[in-house]
Each structure stands twice: as structure tokens, then as C-alpha cells.
C-alpha positions in Angstrom: 122.7 70.5 90.2 119.9 70.0 87.7 119.0 72.5 85.0 115.8 73.3 86.8 117.3 73.9 90.1 119.9 76.2 88.6 117.2 78.2 86.8 114.9 78.3 89.7 112.1 76.2 88.2 110.4 73.9 90.9 112.9 75.4 93.5 112.5 76.5 97.0 112.7 80.1 95.7 109.7 79.3 93.3 107.6 78.4 96.4 108.7 81.5 98.2 107.8 83.6 95.2 104.4 81.9 95.0 103.8 82.8 98.7 104.6 86.4 98.0 102.3 86.4 94.9 99.4 85.0 97.0 99.9 87.8 99.6 100.0 90.5 96.9 96.9 89.0 95.2 95.1 88.9 98.5 95.8 92.6 99.2 94.9 93.8 95.7 91.8 91.6 95.8 90.1 94.1 98.0 89.5 96.1 94.8 87.2 93.4 93.5 85.3 92.5 96.7 84.7 95.7 98.6 81.8 96.9 96.5 79.9 93.6 96.8 79.7 94.3 100.6 79.4 98.1 100.4 76.6 98.0 97.7 73.6 98.5 100.1 75.4 101.3 102.0 76.5 103.1 98.8 73.1 102.7 97.2 71.4 104.3 100.2 73.9 107.1 100.5 73.8 108.1 96.8 70.0 107.5 96.6 70.1 105.2 93.5 68.4 102.0 92.4 69.7 98.4 92.8 70.2 98.3 89.0 72.2 101.6 89.2 74.6 100.4 91.9 74.9 97.0 90.2 76.0 98.9 87.1 78.7 100.6 89.1 79.8 97.1 90.1 79.8 96.2 86.4 82.0 99.0 85.6 84.4 97.8 88.2 84.5 94.4 86.5 84.8 96.0 83.0 87.9 97.9 84.3 89.2 94.6 85.7 88.7 93.1 82.2 90.6 95.9 80.5 93.3 95.8 83.2 93.8 92.1 82.7 94.3 92.4 79.0 96.6 95.5 79.2 98.6 94.4 82.2 99.0 90.9 80.8 100.8 92.3 77.8 102.8 94.7 80.0 104.1 91.7 82.1 105.4 90.0 78.8 107.2 93.3 78.0 108.1 95.1 81.3 107.9 92.4 84.0 105.7 91.8 86.9 107.3 94.2 89.3 106.5 97.3 87.2 102.9 96.2 86.7 102.4 95.5 90.4 103.6 98.9 91.4 101.3 100.6 88.9 98.5 98.4 90.4 99.2 99.6 93.9 99.2 103.2 92.8 96.0 102.8 90.8 94.2 101.1 93.7 95.2 103.8 96.1 93.9 106.6 93.8 90.7 104.7 92.9 89.7 104.0 96.5 90.5 107.6 97.5 88.4 109.0 94.6 85.5 106.7 95.3 85.5 107.8 99.0 85.1 111.4 98.0 82.6 110.9 95.2 79.4 112.9 95.7 77.4 111.3 92.8 76.9 107.9 91.2 78.7 109.0 88.0 81.9 109.9 89.9 81.7 106.8 92.1 81.3 104.6 89.1 84.2 106.3 87.3 86.4 105.5 90.3 85.3 101.9 90.1 86.8 101.6 86.6 90.2 102.7 88.0 89.8 100.3 91.0 88.9 97.4 88.8 91.6 98.1 86.2 94.3 98.3 88.9 93.1 95.2 90.8 93.5 93.2 87.6 97.2 93.2 87.9 97.0 91.2 91.1 95.2 88.3 89.4 95.9 87.0 86.0 99.4 88.6 85.5 100.5 87.0 88.9 99.0 83.6 87.8 100.8 83.8 84.5 104.1 84.9 86.1 104.1 82.0 88.6 103.4 79.5 85.8 107.0 80.1 84.5 108.5 78.9 87.8 106.9 75.5 87.9 106.7 72.4 85.6 106.1 69.3 87.7 103.5 71.0 90.0 102.3 73.7 87.6 98.7 73.0 88.0 98.9 73.1 91.8 101.0 76.3 91.7 98.7 78.1 89.3 95.7 77.1 91.5 97.4 78.4 94.6 98.3 81.6 92.9 94.7 82.0 91.7 93.6 81.4 95.4 94.8 84.8 96.4 91.8 86.3 94.8 89.4 84.0 96.8 91.5 84.5 99.9 90.8 88.2 99.5 87.1 87.3 99.2 87.2 85.3 102.4 89.1 88.0 104.4 87.8 91.3 103.2 84.0 91.1 103.2 83.7 90.6 107.0 86.3 93.4 107.6 84.7 95.7 105.1 81.3 95.0 106.6 82.5 95.8 110.2 84.2 98.9 109.0 81.1 100.2 107.2 78.9 99.3 110.2 81.1 101.4 112.6 82.6 104.1 110.4 80.7 104.2 107.2 81.6 103.2 103.6 83.6 106.4 102.8 86.1 106.0 105.7 86.3 102.3 104.7 87.3 103.1 101.2 89.7 105.8 102.4 91.4 103.2 104.6 91.7 100.8 101.7 93.5 103.4 99.7 96.1 103.8 102.5 96.5 100.1 102.9 97.1 99.3 99.3 99.8 102.1 99.0 101.7 101.1 102.2 101.7 97.3 101.7 101.7 96.4 98.0 104.7 98.4 96.7 107.1 96.7 99.1 105.7 93.3 98.2 106.0 93.9 94.5 109.8 94.7 94.9 110.3 91.1 96.3 109.5 89.8 92.8 112.5 91.4 91.1 114.2 88.1 90.2 114.1 87.5 86.4 111.9 84.8 85.1 113.7 81.5 84.5 114.7 80.6 80.9 112.8 77.8 79.3 113.7 76.0 76.1 111.4 78.4 74.2 111.8 76.7 70.8 110.9 73.2 72.2 108.0 74.5 74.3 106.6 76.4 71.3 106.9 73.3 69.1 105.1 71.1 71.7 102.3 73.7 72.1 101.9 74.0 68.3 101.7 70.2 67.9 99.2 70.0 70.6 97.0 72.7 69.1 97.3 71.0 65.6 96.2 67.7 67.1 93.2 69.5 68.7 92.2 70.6 65.3 91.9 74.3 66.1 93.7 77.5 65.2 95.2 79.6 67.9 92.5 82.3 67.3 89.7 79.6 67.4 90.8 78.2 70.7 91.3 81.6 72.2 87.8 82.6 71.1 86.4 79.4 72.5 88.1 80.1 75.9 86.8 83.6 76.0 83.2 82.5 75.4 83.6 79.7 78.1 85.1 82.2 80.6 82.3 84.7 80.0 79.5 82.2 80.4 80.9 80.5 83.5 81.1 83.8 85.3 77.7 85.2 84.3 76.5 82.1 86.4 79.2 82.7 89.1 78.3 86.4 89.5 74.7 85.8 90.8 75.7 84.5 94.3 79.0 86.3 94.5 77.7 89.8 93.6 74.2 89.7 95.1 74.3 87.4 98.1 74.7 90.3 100.5 71.9 92.3 99.0 69.8 89.1 98.8 70.2 88.4 102.5 69.4 92.0 103.3 66.2 91.8 101.3 65.2 88.6 103.1 65.6 90.3 106.5 68.7 88.4 107.5 71.0 91.5 107.4 74.1 92.6 105.6 76.3 90.9 108.1 74.9 87.5 107.4 75.3 88.1 103.7 79.0 89.1 104.2 79.5 85.9 106.2 78.0 83.8 103.4 80.3 85.5 100.9 83.2 84.9 103.1 82.2 81.3 103.6 81.7 80.9 99.8 85.2 82.2 99.0 86.8 80.4 101.8 85.6 77.1 100.5 86.6 78.4 97.0 90.3 78.4 98.2 89.9 74.6 99.1 88.4 74.0 95.7 91.1 75.9 93.8 94.0 74.0 95.5 92.2 70.6 95.1 91.5 71.2 91.4 95.1 72.3 90.8 96.2 69.0 92.1 93.6 67.4 89.8 94.7 69.4 86.8 98.2 68.0 87.1 96.7 64.6 86.6 93.8 64.9 84.1 94.5 68.2 82.4 92.8 71.5 82.1 89.8 70.5 79.9 88.6 67.7 82.2 89.1 69.9 85.3 87.0 72.7 83.6 84.2 70.2 82.8 84.0 68.8 86.4 84.0 72.3 88.0 81.4 73.6 85.6 79.1 70.7 86.2 79.4 71.0 90.0 78.9 74.8 89.9 75.5 74.2 88.0 74.5 71.8 90.8 75.2 74.4 93.4 73.2 77.1 91.7 70.2 74.8 91.8 70.6 74.5 95.5 69.9 78.3 95.8 66.5 77.8 94.1 65.3 75.1 96.5 65.0 77.2 99.7 65.8 80.7 101.1 66.0 79.8 104.8 69.1 81.1 106.6 70.6 77.6 107.1 70.0 76.6 103.4 71.7 79.8 102.2 74.7 79.1 104.3 74.8 75.5 103.1 74.3 76.6 99.4 77.1 79.1 99.8 79.5 76.6 101.2 78.7 74.2 98.4 78.9 76.9 95.7 82.4 77.8 96.9 83.5 74.2 97.2 82.3 73.3 93.6 83.3 76.3 91.5 86.6 77.5 92.8 88.7 75.6 90.3 87.0 76.7 87.1 89.0 79.9 86.4 92.5 78.4 87.0 91.6 75.7 84.5 91.7 78.3 81.8 95.3 79.2 82.7 96.3 75.5 82.6 94.6 75.1 79.1 96.5 78.1 77.9 99.8 76.7 79.0 99.0 73.3 77.4 98.3 74.8 74.0 100.2 78.1 73.7 104.0 78.9 73.9 105.5 80.3 77.2 106.3 83.7 75.6 102.5 84.3 75.1 101.6 83.1 78.6 100.8 86.4 80.3 98.9 87.9 77.3 96.9 84.7 76.6 96.1 84.1 80.3 95.3 87.8 80.8 92.9 87.8 77.9 91.2 84.5 78.9 90.9 85.2 82.6 89.7 88.7 81.9 86.8 87.4 79.8 85.6 85.8 83.0 85.4 89.3 84.4 83.2 90.4 81.7 80.9 87.6 82.7 81.0 88.8 86.2 80.2 92.4 85.0 77.3 91.2 82.7 75.9 88.7 85.3 76.1 91.2 88.1 74.2 93.8 86.1 71.7 91.3 84.8 71.0 90.2 88.4 70.2 93.7 89.4 67.9 94.3 86.4 66.1 91.1 86.9 65.5 91.9 90.6 64.2 95.4 89.8 61.7 93.8 87.1 60.5 90.8 89.2 61.1 91.8 92.8 63.1 88.6 93.5 66.3 86.9 92.5 64.7 83.7 91.3 64.8 84.7 87.6 68.5 85.7 88.1 69.4 82.3 89.4 67.6 80.6 86.5 69.5 82.9 84.1 72.8 81.9 85.7 72.0 78.2 85.4 71.4 78.6 81.6 74.7 80.3 81.2 76.4 77.6 83.1 75.0 74.9 80.8 76.7 76.8 77.9 80.0 76.7 79.7 79.7 73.0 80.5 78.9 72.3 76.8 82.0 74.1 75.6 84.1 72.2 78.2 82.6 68.9 77.0 83.2 69.7 73.3 86.8 70.7 73.9 87.5 67.5 76.0 85.8 65.3 73.3 88.1 66.8 70.6 91.0 66.3 72.9 90.2 62.6 73.5 89.6 62.0 69.8 92.8 63.7 68.7 95.4 63.2 71.5 98.2 65.7 71.6 101.5 64.8 70.0 104.2 64.2 72.7 
């Protein structure tokens, strides 16, 4: 029996654990996607502006950011089971409080808790699964990250139908019950201790790679944070506002929810495919490819606003951008030691949530000022160019200074 088989690395158990992680991420992901669909209904019920309800969404994303940072560190210290149970309890409480909120202020406060708790089902699970694979780490990380997009493909149509027939408050109350009853049992299936790596050797390789890149750990971490923020300011425009955009054009909320589902469904395909690619060309090249293609997809949204073109643009956007966020986790594992994985991945991936929060709010403000989303799409393209420039610069340094084996 090989050392890896004995430890569980690349084993059949590792793949079963990956499946459980994806399911847990899919369930917890409702905390990230529910408001994108409920936004028009909540706005009408509470009597607020588009910018106001977009700000509530931004608070959800800021809560997600804080949760990613805090829970990433907790995973390194307390393990994934403890963090996942806390996540389930927090999501249940947050959805229940939101369902009862009579004002925007209380609803927005509940969104902070929902976002914070949902964060534990994204970056921490991605970091955890990265310890269980070596030969197929890129693919495994991409599949784990796909749980977030699988949630985006599944929940928007369900939430949309629930709101249509029962209202958004009943829908949020149902989400609270669902998270409590399903996520805690799933979390308990992840009790097995993470496999032991040759920590000294892994840290030595990471330090040599970082030195060859010519950057300090803090410099690379900062660069990844800026890249994550900029890519998701761009990403947020379709993901946050596509439902409201379709409603404004007269196509209806249901059409917008279908486009969001289509977008995120194709994002799953993209994430798995780019995970396979990352195992062959590395994280930086995968990031550059994904960033460039995402920018192309954003341009498609500017060309036409017909129903067919919006479906097409949403499919292309999902297909092109899904692999960007997992690329950051791969880069972290290439240049930082395993013992820092959850903290580093949590901080890096959480910066993308700040981008979603900032971009989602900016889209609402630009709509209120101009009466359309055209300026918001152009703003997203500009931020996307910044992300692509960072990816290109990082890759160019990597190619000039190859990592020491």
C-alpha cells in the first residue's frame, strides 16, 4: 500500500469526501443566491430604491467576506466539522430573522449573518479538500468550488417559484428550516482527520517557488486580493442584476431567474474544465485565460438586449468565467505551505466577495443615476481589464523566473 493510499490522499475516500463537500456547499449556497432572485419582491415589499436593496445585497457579500476570513482561520485551528455546524446554525438564524424583518435596516442586518454563515460552505471547503488530493488537486478544487455554482443553478428557479406562489417571507423561512435539517448531518460526515503531508518538504517547495517568483508572501497575497476584488466587480454585474435587468426590460423575473440559473449551470462546466486545465498549465495561466474570456462575455451584454441575446450572453458568461475563482486557490497551494491553506484561500477567495459586494452596489447606483445598466456593464469591463493585467504580470514573472523544483 502506498503512503498516499494509507493516508487517504487521492483515495476513494477522498472522492467521497469531495462529493459530500459539494453537497454541503450547494445547500449553504442558498445564502448567497436567494437575494439575487428575491431583490425585486423585497424592494417592493419594503418600499425602498434599487440602490437600497442592492446595498442590502452588498452587506450579504461583506458578511460573506468576513466569514471567509474568520472561518478559514477556524478551519486551520478547529477543523471543518465545527465550522460547518456553526454555518448551518447561522444560516438558519439569518434566514429566519430576514423573513420577520419589518424594515430595510433589520433585513440588511440579517443579510450580514446569512452571508457570514454561507462563507463557511465555500472557501473553507475548497481549502479542506485540497489536502486530500495531489495528482488531481486542480480538478478536485474546481469541483469543490462548483458547489457554489451548483447552488446558483438550482436555487434561483426554486426561490423564484416559491416567491411567486408563497411570497418572499415564506421562502426565507423555508430556507431556514432546510439549512438546519440538512447541513448539520452532512457536516458530521467530514469528521475524518485531514491526511498528514510532509509539512517541512511542502513548505520548503512553496518558499522556493515564492522566492523564484520574486515576491514576498505579503506581496503575493496582496496581489491576489486585488485580482480577486477586480474580477468579481466585473462578475457581479450579470450575476447580481440579471433578474432585475430582465424585469426592467419587460421579460419578467422568471426569465431573469432562468438566465441566472443558465449562467451558473454553465459555470459548473467551466469550473470543472478549468480545474483539469490548471493541473496542466498552473493557476496563473488558468486565471489569465478565464479573465480574458469573461471580458469577452461582458462585451456581449452590451451588443443587444433582446431575449435571445440575453440567454446567449448568460450562457457564454457562465461558460467563460467559472474557472476564475478556483484559480486563486490553486495559486495559493503553489506558493504557500499547506498549514496556511485555509487561511490563505479564505482571505483570497473572500476578497472576490468584496468585489461582488462593491460591484453589486455600484450597478444599482449606476442604474439609479442613468436609468439603464449600460454604464454598469462598461464599469465591469474596466475592472475586468485590471484583473487580466494582474494575471498577465504574474504569469510573465513566473515564466521569467521558473519555480525551483
